[in-house]
ChimeraX commands (.cxc) that place a marker at each C-alpha (Angstrom):
marker #1 position 41.28,-55.63,-5.21 radius 0.5
marker #1 position 43.34,-58.75,-4.96 radius 0.5
marker #1 position 45.82,-59.03,-7.66 radius 0.5
marker #1 position 44.76,-61.06,-10.84 radius 0.5
marker #1 position 46.76,-63.22,-12.80 radius 0.5
marker #1 position 48.81,-61.35,-15.28 radius 0.5
marker #1 position 47.82,-63.39,-18.30 radius 0.5
marker #1 position 44.15,-62.62,-17.57 radius 0.5
marker #1 position 44.73,-58.95,-16.44 radius 0.5
marker #1 position 46.86,-58.26,-19.64 radius 0.5
marker #1 position 45.17,-60.80,-22.15 radius 0.5
marker #1 position 41.53,-60.08,-21.27 radius 0.5
marker #1 position 42.26,-56.22,-21.29 radius 0.5
marker #1 position 43.81,-56.44,-24.85 radius 0.5
marker #1 position 41.13,-58.88,-26.40 radius 0.5
marker #1 position 37.74,-58.23,-24.75 radius 0.5
marker #1 position 36.14,-57.74,-28.07 radius 0.5
marker #1 position 37.53,-61.32,-29.59 radius 0.5
marker #1 position 36.28,-62.85,-26.34 radius 0.5
marker #1 position 32.93,-61.66,-26.85 radius 0.5
marker #1 position 32.74,-62.87,-30.38 radius 0.5
marker #1 position 34.85,-66.06,-30.23 radius 0.5
marker #1 position 33.96,-67.83,-27.09 radius 0.5
marker #1 position 31.18,-70.31,-27.62 radius 0.5
marker #1 position 27.69,-70.43,-25.99 radius 0.5
marker #1 position 26.40,-72.94,-23.92 radius 0.5
marker #1 position 23.96,-76.16,-24.63 radius 0.5
marker #1 position 20.34,-75.55,-23.71 radius 0.5
marker #1 position 20.02,-79.01,-21.98 radius 0.5
marker #1 position 22.79,-77.61,-19.65 radius 0.5
marker #1 position 20.98,-74.44,-18.97 radius 0.5
marker #1 position 17.84,-76.22,-18.24 radius 0.5
marker #1 position 19.43,-78.33,-15.72 radius 0.5
marker #1 position 20.92,-75.53,-14.11 radius 0.5
marker #1 position 17.70,-73.51,-13.92 radius 0.5
marker #1 position 15.76,-76.51,-12.36 radius 0.5
marker #1 position 18.69,-77.53,-10.09 radius 0.5
marker #1 position 19.24,-73.93,-8.76 radius 0.5
marker #1 position 15.46,-73.19,-8.88 radius 0.5
marker #1 position 16.18,-69.97,-10.55 radius 0.5
marker #1 position 13.44,-67.42,-10.67 radius 0.5
marker #1 position 12.69,-63.86,-9.50 radius 0.5
marker #1 position 13.05,-64.91,-5.78 radius 0.5
marker #1 position 16.71,-66.18,-6.23 radius 0.5
marker #1 position 19.66,-64.12,-6.06 radius 0.5
marker #1 position 22.77,-65.22,-7.85 radius 0.5
marker #1 position 26.16,-63.79,-9.12 radius 0.5
marker #1 position 28.25,-64.60,-12.02 radius 0.5
marker #1 position 31.64,-64.49,-10.61 radius 0.5
marker #1 position 34.59,-63.69,-13.06 radius 0.5
marker #1 position 31.52,-62.72,-15.48 radius 0.5
marker #1 position 33.96,-61.56,-18.25 radius 0.5
marker #1 position 31.98,-59.98,-21.06 radius 0.5
marker #1 position 28.60,-61.57,-19.63 radius 0.5
marker #1 position 28.11,-64.55,-22.12 radius 0.5
marker #1 position 26.88,-66.33,-19.16 radius 0.5
marker #1 position 25.44,-63.55,-17.12 radius 0.5
marker #1 position 23.01,-63.20,-20.09 radius 0.5
marker #1 position 21.81,-66.85,-19.66 radius 0.5
marker #1 position 21.46,-66.39,-15.99 radius 0.5
marker #1 position 19.38,-63.07,-16.37 radius 0.5
marker #1 position 17.17,-64.82,-18.92 radius 0.5
marker #1 position 15.89,-67.19,-16.07 radius 0.5
marker #1 position 14.17,-64.32,-14.36 radius 0.5
marker #1 position 16.61,-64.40,-11.24 radius 0.5
marker #1 position 18.31,-61.53,-9.53 radius 0.5
marker #1 position 21.60,-61.63,-11.24 radius 0.5
marker #1 position 24.80,-59.45,-10.44 radius 0.5
marker #1 position 27.80,-59.71,-12.44 radius 0.5
marker #1 position 31.12,-59.54,-10.68 radius 0.5
marker #1 position 34.37,-58.88,-12.97 radius 0.5
marker #1 position 37.81,-57.62,-11.96 radius 0.5
marker #1 position 39.05,-56.39,-15.47 radius 0.5
marker #1 position 37.34,-53.20,-16.43 radius 0.5
marker #1 position 37.52,-53.79,-20.34 radius 0.5
marker #1 position 35.51,-57.14,-19.59 radius 0.5
marker #1 position 32.85,-55.05,-17.69 radius 0.5
marker #1 position 32.62,-52.50,-20.41 radius 0.5
marker #1 position 31.78,-55.31,-23.02 radius 0.5
marker #1 position 29.22,-56.68,-20.36 radius 0.5
marker #1 position 27.65,-53.39,-20.31 radius 0.5
marker #1 position 26.90,-53.21,-23.82 radius 0.5
marker #1 position 25.54,-56.69,-23.90 radius 0.5
marker #1 position 23.49,-56.19,-20.73 radius 0.5
marker #1 position 23.03,-52.71,-19.71 radius 0.5
marker #1 position 20.24,-53.65,-17.24 radius 0.5
marker #1 position 22.64,-56.06,-15.18 radius 0.5
marker #1 position 24.62,-54.65,-12.32 radius 0.5
marker #1 position 28.34,-55.20,-12.87 radius 0.5
marker #1 position 30.60,-54.61,-9.99 radius 0.5
marker #1 position 34.33,-54.77,-9.68 radius 0.5
marker #1 position 35.56,-57.30,-7.45 radius 0.5
marker #1 position 37.62,-60.65,-7.24 radius 0.5
marker #1 position 36.56,-64.07,-5.87 radius 0.5
marker #1 position 38.63,-63.20,-2.63 radius 0.5
marker #1 position 36.74,-59.82,-2.15 radius 0.5
marker #1 position 33.09,-60.16,-3.15 radius 0.5
marker #1 position 31.36,-56.95,-2.96 radius 0.5
marker #1 position 28.30,-58.36,-1.22 radius 0.5
marker #1 position 26.98,-59.15,2.14 radius 0.5
marker #1 position 27.19,-62.27,4.24 radius 0.5
marker #1 position 24.67,-65.08,3.34 radius 0.5
marker #1 position 23.13,-62.97,0.58 radius 0.5
marker #1 position 23.22,-65.22,-2.38 radius 0.5
marker #1 position 21.52,-68.35,-3.45 radius 0.5
marker #1 position 24.15,-69.32,-5.77 radius 0.5
marker #1 position 27.49,-68.10,-7.13 radius 0.5
marker #1 position 28.20,-69.37,-10.76 radius 0.5
marker #1 position 31.79,-69.31,-12.15 radius 0.5
marker #1 position 31.50,-69.91,-15.79 radius 0.5
marker #1 position 34.98,-70.33,-17.49 radius 0.5
marker #1 position 36.56,-68.70,-14.57 radius 0.5
marker #1 position 37.03,-70.80,-11.40 radius 0.5
marker #1 position 40.56,-72.12,-12.33 radius 0.5
marker #1 position 41.87,-68.49,-12.30 radius 0.5
marker #1 position 41.19,-67.89,-8.55 radius 0.5
marker #1 position 40.81,-71.57,-6.99 radius 0.5
marker #1 position 42.20,-71.27,-3.47 radius 0.5
marker #1 position 41.06,-71.64,-0.04 radius 0.5
marker #1 position 40.55,-68.08,0.46 radius 0.5
marker #1 position 38.40,-67.73,-2.53 radius 0.5
marker #1 position 36.04,-70.86,-1.38 radius 0.5
marker #1 position 35.90,-69.31,2.04 radius 0.5
marker #1 position 34.76,-65.94,0.41 radius 0.5
marker #1 position 32.15,-67.85,-1.78 radius 0.5
marker #1 position 31.06,-69.56,1.29 radius 0.5
marker #1 position 30.59,-66.20,3.21 radius 0.5
marker #1 position 28.27,-64.81,0.67 radius 0.5
marker #1 position 26.26,-68.03,0.17 radius 0.5
marker #1 position 23.13,-68.65,2.23 radius 0.5
marker #1 position 23.07,-72.00,4.00 radius 0.5
marker #1 position 22.12,-74.57,1.44 radius 0.5
marker #1 position 23.49,-72.28,-1.44 radius 0.5
marker #1 position 25.45,-73.52,-4.31 radius 0.5
marker #1 position 28.75,-72.81,-5.72 radius 0.5
marker #1 position 28.55,-73.67,-9.79 radius 0.5
marker #1 position 31.67,-74.06,-11.83 radius 0.5
marker #1 position 31.01,-74.47,-15.76 radius 0.5
marker #1 position 33.56,-75.04,-18.24 radius 0.5
marker #1 position 33.17,-75.32,-21.94 radius 0.5
marker #1 position 36.17,-77.98,-22.90 radius 0.5
marker #1 position 37.39,-78.35,-26.39 radius 0.5
marker #1 position 36.77,-81.89,-27.66 radius 0.5
marker #1 position 40.45,-82.96,-28.55 radius 0.5
marker #1 position 39.41,-86.45,-29.77 radius 0.5
marker #1 position 38.76,-84.59,-33.10 radius 0.5
marker #1 position 42.09,-84.25,-34.99 radius 0.5
marker #1 position 41.98,-80.50,-35.80 radius 0.5
marker #1 position 40.88,-79.35,-32.34 radius 0.5
marker #1 position 43.92,-81.32,-30.90 radius 0.5
marker #1 position 46.12,-79.63,-33.45 radius 0.5
marker #1 position 44.68,-76.25,-32.38 radius 0.5
marker #1 position 45.61,-77.17,-28.83 radius 0.5
marker #1 position 49.08,-77.97,-30.01 radius 0.5
marker #1 position 49.57,-74.48,-31.53 radius 0.5
marker #1 position 48.47,-72.74,-28.35 radius 0.5
marker #1 position 49.89,-74.90,-25.48 radius 0.5
marker #1 position 53.45,-73.92,-26.01 radius 0.5
marker #1 position 52.59,-70.19,-25.01 radius 0.5
marker #1 position 50.48,-70.94,-21.96 radius 0.5
marker #1 position 53.36,-70.55,-19.52 radius 0.5
marker #1 position 52.15,-70.53,-15.79 radius 0.5
marker #1 position 48.47,-69.55,-16.57 radius 0.5
marker #1 position 46.07,-71.68,-14.83 radius 0.5
marker #1 position 44.15,-73.93,-17.00 radius 0.5
marker #1 position 41.14,-76.32,-16.29 radius 0.5
marker #1 position 42.80,-79.27,-17.80 radius 0.5
marker #1 position 45.65,-79.06,-15.45 radius 0.5
marker #1 position 43.40,-79.97,-12.47 radius 0.5
marker #1 position 45.01,-77.68,-10.07 radius 0.5
marker #1 position 41.52,-76.26,-9.16 radius 0.5
marker #1 position 40.31,-79.37,-7.76 radius 0.5
marker #1 position 42.83,-79.15,-4.84 radius 0.5
marker #1 position 40.63,-76.82,-2.94 radius 0.5
marker #1 position 38.03,-79.56,-2.62 radius 0.5
marker #1 position 36.84,-80.89,-0.35 radius 0.5
marker #1 position 36.50,-77.50,1.17 radius 0.5
marker #1 position 35.52,-76.76,4.71 radius 0.5
marker #1 position 31.84,-75.91,5.13 radius 0.5
marker #1 position 31.06,-77.34,1.50 radius 0.5
marker #1 position 29.44,-80.65,0.49 radius 0.5
marker #1 position 30.39,-83.14,-2.06 radius 0.5
marker #1 position 31.55,-81.95,-5.42 radius 0.5
marker #1 position 29.05,-83.29,-8.12 radius 0.5
marker #1 position 29.56,-83.17,-11.87 radius 0.5
marker #1 position 27.38,-83.06,-14.88 radius 0.5
marker #1 position 28.52,-83.16,-18.57 radius 0.5
marker #1 position 26.68,-81.98,-21.76 radius 0.5
marker #1 position 27.85,-82.23,-25.31 radius 0.5
marker #1 position 27.95,-78.91,-27.32 radius 0.5
marker #1 position 28.78,-77.74,-30.87 radius 0.5
marker #1 position 29.60,-74.12,-31.58 radius 0.5
marker #1 position 28.95,-73.29,-35.17 radius 0.5
marker #1 position 29.60,-70.07,-37.11 radius 0.5
marker #1 position 32.28,-68.44,-39.51 radius 0.5
marker #1 position 35.78,-70.03,-38.98 radius 0.5
marker #1 position 37.00,-66.43,-38.30 radius 0.5
marker #1 position 34.95,-66.24,-35.21 radius 0.5
marker #1 position 34.54,-69.76,-34.04 radius 0.5
marker #1 position 38.22,-70.67,-34.55 radius 0.5
marker #1 position 40.38,-67.47,-34.93 radius 0.5
marker #1 position 38.68,-65.36,-32.39 radius 0.5
marker #1 position 38.35,-68.11,-30.02 radius 0.5
marker #1 position 42.22,-68.49,-30.09 radius 0.5
marker #1 position 42.57,-64.88,-29.76 radius 0.5
marker #1 position 40.43,-64.89,-26.91 radius 0.5
marker #1 position 42.65,-67.31,-24.77 radius 0.5
marker #1 position 44.10,-65.17,-22.25 radius 0.5
marker #1 position 47.82,-66.05,-22.75 radius 0.5
marker #1 position 47.63,-65.70,-26.25 radius 0.5
marker #1 position 45.98,-62.29,-25.95 radius 0.5
marker #1 position 48.66,-61.27,-23.86 radius 0.5
marker #1 position 51.77,-62.13,-26.23 radius 0.5
marker #1 position 53.63,-59.50,-27.90 radius 0.5
marker #1 position 52.01,-58.56,-31.23 radius 0.5
marker #1 position 54.55,-60.22,-33.46 radius 0.5
marker #1 position 54.29,-63.49,-31.52 radius 0.5
marker #1 position 50.52,-63.38,-31.56 radius 0.5
marker #1 position 50.54,-62.68,-35.16 radius 0.5
marker #1 position 52.56,-65.76,-35.70 radius 0.5
marker #1 position 50.05,-67.83,-33.80 radius 0.5
marker #1 position 47.22,-66.69,-35.82 radius 0.5
marker #1 position 49.01,-67.47,-38.87 radius 0.5
marker #1 position 49.59,-70.93,-37.80 radius 0.5
marker #1 position 45.93,-71.16,-36.94 radius 0.5
marker #1 position 45.01,-70.02,-40.40 radius 0.5
marker #1 position 47.18,-72.49,-41.92 radius 0.5
marker #1 position 45.34,-75.12,-39.97 radius 0.5
marker #1 position 42.01,-73.72,-41.41 radius 0.5
marker #1 position 43.22,-73.79,-44.84 radius 0.5
marker #1 position 44.58,-77.36,-44.52 radius 0.5
marker #1 position 41.82,-78.86,-42.79 radius 0.5
marker #1 position 38.88,-79.98,-45.00 radius 0.5
marker #1 position 36.43,-79.72,-42.40 radius 0.5
marker #1 position 37.03,-75.87,-41.90 radius 0.5
marker #1 position 38.46,-74.64,-45.23 radius 0.5
marker #1 position 36.18,-72.79,-47.64 radius 0.5
marker #1 position 32.84,-73.23,-45.81 radius 0.5
marker #1 position 30.66,-70.32,-44.62 radius 0.5
marker #1 position 30.26,-72.20,-41.19 radius 0.5
marker #1 position 32.27,-74.53,-39.11 radius 0.5
marker #1 position 31.28,-76.80,-36.32 radius 0.5
marker #1 position 33.66,-76.60,-33.09 radius 0.5
marker #1 position 32.99,-79.42,-30.63 radius 0.5
marker #1 position 32.93,-78.93,-27.02 radius 0.5
marker #1 position 31.97,-80.67,-23.84 radius 0.5
marker #1 position 30.23,-78.52,-21.31 radius 0.5
marker #1 position 31.26,-79.62,-17.83 radius 0.5
marker #1 position 29.32,-78.63,-14.71 radius 0.5
marker #1 position 30.43,-79.14,-11.22 radius 0.5
marker #1 position 28.39,-78.05,-7.90 radius 0.5
marker #1 position 28.72,-78.07,-4.30 radius 0.5
marker #1 position 26.47,-76.90,-1.64 radius 0.5
marker #1 position 27.00,-74.73,1.44 radius 0.5
marker #1 position 26.38,-76.84,4.58 radius 0.5
marker #1 position 24.16,-75.34,7.12 radius 0.5
marker link #1:1,2 radius 0.2
marker link #1:2,3 radius 0.2
marker link #1:3,4 radius 0.2
marker link #1:4,5 radius 0.2
marker link #1:5,6 radius 0.2
marker link #1:6,7 radius 0.2
marker link #1:7,8 radius 0.2
marker link #1:8,9 radius 0.2
marker link #1:9,10 radius 0.2
marker link #1:10,11 radius 0.2
marker link #1:11,12 radius 0.2
marker link #1:12,13 radius 0.2
marker link #1:13,14 radius 0.2
marker link #1:14,15 radius 0.2
marker link #1:15,16 radius 0.2
marker link #1:16,17 radius 0.2
marker link #1:17,18 radius 0.2
marker link #1:18,19 radius 0.2
marker link #1:19,20 radius 0.2
marker link #1:20,21 radius 0.2
marker link #1:21,22 radius 0.2
marker link #1:22,23 radius 0.2
marker link #1:23,24 radius 0.2
marker link #1:24,25 radius 0.2
marker link #1:25,26 radius 0.2
marker link #1:26,27 radius 0.2
marker link #1:27,28 radius 0.2
marker link #1:28,29 radius 0.2
marker link #1:29,30 radius 0.2
marker link #1:30,31 radius 0.2
marker link #1:31,32 radius 0.2
marker link #1:32,33 radius 0.2
marker link #1:33,34 radius 0.2
marker link #1:34,35 radius 0.2
marker link #1:35,36 radius 0.2
marker link #1:36,37 radius 0.2
marker link #1:37,38 radius 0.2
marker link #1:38,39 radius 0.2
marker link #1:39,40 radius 0.2
marker link #1:40,41 radius 0.2
marker link #1:41,42 radius 0.2
marker link #1:42,43 radius 0.2
marker link #1:43,44 radius 0.2
marker link #1:44,45 radius 0.2
marker link #1:45,46 radius 0.2
marker link #1:46,47 radius 0.2
marker link #1:47,48 radius 0.2
marker link #1:48,49 radius 0.2
marker link #1:49,50 radius 0.2
marker link #1:50,51 radius 0.2
marker link #1:51,52 radius 0.2
marker link #1:52,53 radius 0.2
marker link #1:53,54 radius 0.2
marker link #1:54,55 radius 0.2
marker link #1:55,56 radius 0.2
marker link #1:56,57 radius 0.2
marker link #1:57,58 radius 0.2
marker link #1:58,59 radius 0.2
marker link #1:59,60 radius 0.2
marker link #1:60,61 radius 0.2
marker link #1:61,62 radius 0.2
marker link #1:62,63 radius 0.2
marker link #1:63,64 radius 0.2
marker link #1:64,65 radius 0.2
marker link #1:65,66 radius 0.2
marker link #1:66,67 radius 0.2
marker link #1:67,68 radius 0.2
marker link #1:68,69 radius 0.2
marker link #1:69,70 radius 0.2
marker link #1:70,71 radius 0.2
marker link #1:71,72 radius 0.2
marker link #1:72,73 radius 0.2
marker link #1:73,74 radius 0.2
marker link #1:74,75 radius 0.2
marker link #1:75,76 radius 0.2
marker link #1:76,77 radius 0.2
marker link #1:77,78 radius 0.2
marker link #1:78,79 radius 0.2
marker link #1:79,80 radius 0.2
marker link #1:80,81 radius 0.2
marker link #1:81,82 radius 0.2
marker link #1:82,83 radius 0.2
marker link #1:83,84 radius 0.2
marker link #1:84,85 radius 0.2
marker link #1:85,86 radius 0.2
marker link #1:86,87 radius 0.2
marker link #1:87,88 radius 0.2
marker link #1:88,89 radius 0.2
marker link #1:89,90 radius 0.2
marker link #1:90,91 radius 0.2
marker link #1:91,92 radius 0.2
marker link #1:92,93 radius 0.2
marker link #1:93,94 radius 0.2
marker link #1:94,95 radius 0.2
marker link #1:95,96 radius 0.2
marker link #1:96,97 radius 0.2
marker link #1:97,98 radius 0.2
marker link #1:98,99 radius 0.2
marker link #1:99,100 radius 0.2
marker link #1:100,101 radius 0.2
marker link #1:101,102 radius 0.2
marker link #1:102,103 radius 0.2
marker link #1:103,104 radius 0.2
marker link #1:104,105 radius 0.2
marker link #1:105,106 radius 0.2
marker link #1:106,107 radius 0.2
marker link #1:107,108 radius 0.2
marker link #1:108,109 radius 0.2
marker link #1:109,110 radius 0.2
marker link #1:110,111 radius 0.2
marker link #1:111,112 radius 0.2
marker link #1:112,113 radius 0.2
marker link #1:113,114 radius 0.2
marker link #1:114,115 radius 0.2
marker link #1:115,116 radius 0.2
marker link #1:116,117 radius 0.2
marker link #1:117,118 radius 0.2
marker link #1:118,119 radius 0.2
marker link #1:119,120 radius 0.2
marker link #1:120,121 radius 0.2
marker link #1:121,122 radius 0.2
marker link #1:122,123 radius 0.2
marker link #1:123,124 radius 0.2
marker link #1:124,125 radius 0.2
marker link #1:125,126 radius 0.2
marker link #1:126,127 radius 0.2
marker link #1:127,128 radius 0.2
marker link #1:128,129 radius 0.2
marker link #1:129,130 radius 0.2
marker link #1:130,131 radius 0.2
marker link #1:131,132 radius 0.2
marker link #1:132,133 radius 0.2
marker link #1:133,134 radius 0.2
marker link #1:134,135 radius 0.2
marker link #1:135,136 radius 0.2
marker link #1:136,137 radius 0.2
marker link #1:137,138 radius 0.2
marker link #1:138,139 radius 0.2
marker link #1:139,140 radius 0.2
marker link #1:140,141 radius 0.2
marker link #1:141,142 radius 0.2
marker link #1:142,143 radius 0.2
marker link #1:143,144 radius 0.2
marker link #1:144,145 radius 0.2
marker link #1:145,146 radius 0.2
marker link #1:146,147 radius 0.2
marker link #1:147,148 radius 0.2
marker link #1:148,149 radius 0.2
marker link #1:149,150 radius 0.2
marker link #1:150,151 radius 0.2
marker link #1:151,152 radius 0.2
marker link #1:152,153 radius 0.2
marker link #1:153,154 radius 0.2
marker link #1:154,155 radius 0.2
marker link #1:155,156 radius 0.2
marker link #1:156,157 radius 0.2
marker link #1:157,158 radius 0.2
marker link #1:158,159 radius 0.2
marker link #1:159,160 radius 0.2
marker link #1:160,161 radius 0.2
marker link #1:161,162 radius 0.2
marker link #1:162,163 radius 0.2
marker link #1:163,164 radius 0.2
marker link #1:164,165 radius 0.2
marker link #1:165,166 radius 0.2
marker link #1:166,167 radius 0.2
marker link #1:167,168 radius 0.2
marker link #1:168,169 radius 0.2
marker link #1:169,170 radius 0.2
marker link #1:170,171 radius 0.2
marker link #1:171,172 radius 0.2
marker link #1:172,173 radius 0.2
marker link #1:173,174 radius 0.2
marker link #1:174,175 radius 0.2
marker link #1:175,176 radius 0.2
marker link #1:176,177 radius 0.2
marker link #1:177,178 radius 0.2
marker link #1:178,179 radius 0.2
marker link #1:179,180 radius 0.2
marker link #1:180,181 radius 0.2
marker link #1:181,182 radius 0.2
marker link #1:182,183 radius 0.2
marker link #1:183,184 radius 0.2
marker link #1:184,185 radius 0.2
marker link #1:185,186 radius 0.2
marker link #1:186,187 radius 0.2
marker link #1:187,188 radius 0.2
marker link #1:188,189 radius 0.2
marker link #1:189,190 radius 0.2
marker link #1:190,191 radius 0.2
marker link #1:191,192 radius 0.2
marker link #1:192,193 radius 0.2
marker link #1:193,194 radius 0.2
marker link #1:194,195 radius 0.2
marker link #1:195,196 radius 0.2
marker link #1:196,197 radius 0.2
marker link #1:197,198 radius 0.2
marker link #1:198,199 radius 0.2
marker link #1:199,200 radius 0.2
marker link #1:200,201 radius 0.2
marker link #1:201,202 radius 0.2
marker link #1:202,203 radius 0.2
marker link #1:203,204 radius 0.2
marker link #1:204,205 radius 0.2
marker link #1:205,206 radius 0.2
marker link #1:206,207 radius 0.2
marker link #1:207,208 radius 0.2
marker link #1:208,209 radius 0.2
marker link #1:209,210 radius 0.2
marker link #1:210,211 radius 0.2
marker link #1:211,212 radius 0.2
marker link #1:212,213 radius 0.2
marker link #1:213,214 radius 0.2
marker link #1:214,215 radius 0.2
marker link #1:215,216 radius 0.2
marker link #1:216,217 radius 0.2
marker link #1:217,218 radius 0.2
marker link #1:218,219 radius 0.2
marker link #1:219,220 radius 0.2
marker link #1:220,221 radius 0.2
marker link #1:221,222 radius 0.2
marker link #1:222,223 radius 0.2
marker link #1:223,224 radius 0.2
marker link #1:224,225 radius 0.2
marker link #1:225,226 radius 0.2
marker link #1:226,227 radius 0.2
marker link #1:227,228 radius 0.2
marker link #1:228,229 radius 0.2
marker link #1:229,230 radius 0.2
marker link #1:230,231 radius 0.2
marker link #1:231,232 radius 0.2
marker link #1:232,233 radius 0.2
marker link #1:233,234 radius 0.2
marker link #1:234,235 radius 0.2
marker link #1:235,236 radius 0.2
marker link #1:236,237 radius 0.2
marker link #1:237,238 radius 0.2
marker link #1:238,239 radius 0.2
marker link #1:239,240 radius 0.2
marker link #1:240,241 radius 0.2
marker link #1:241,242 radius 0.2
marker link #1:242,243 radius 0.2
marker link #1:243,244 radius 0.2
marker link #1:244,245 radius 0.2
marker link #1:245,246 radius 0.2
marker link #1:246,247 radius 0.2
marker link #1:247,248 radius 0.2
marker link #1:248,249 radius 0.2
marker link #1:249,250 radius 0.2
marker link #1:250,251 radius 0.2
marker link #1:251,252 radius 0.2
marker link #1:252,253 radius 0.2
marker link #1:253,254 radius 0.2
marker link #1:254,255 radius 0.2
marker link #1:255,256 radius 0.2
view
């Protein structure tokens, strides 16, 4: 398979379980919009590309569509199989999707497209899409207008190195793409609620470049996160905390 970035290969292998616990879900409004827009149902075939532990795969499967997960990191596929034993999970990358030409109604990339954004990956996605099929990219983006969320980002950012990130915008450079239509955008608000240990601490642990750090350095990051929780009234001492996000969805259609 095509090599994957070291931060993804190492980090997601080490912290697949934290990813499953700490990553947020997605707003129902966005899911309803996606189901209607892609006309998802039993006669539609869709893949979750870079499926990770299957958090979005599960939502696609709930529409009744024929869903296949494609994920290069074995540890993530193991977690996906625990969550969704009835879904086919294939080893593959965006540059080498193990499916036939023009076989898919949609390719969905949830929290993943920035890892493999390149002309080669878009050409491969175009290959497996039917004419009129859709490429859909979804990201849960932390709402850094909230002070403690911005402070959390400040703890993590010094460790990101060369890891691709949504906020850097490098993924946009492949658009407009040959044979693909206009890139369209939708934004939905979302709040992830739950214990701080999962919603905040495991969320940080699940970040690829944090998970890939040496153990001592990672422990320093988590200690800083715990200090932030203790010092923030909105986070300290409560059974549940609220982590605000914006769910951003982009789509473009394969031209006939």
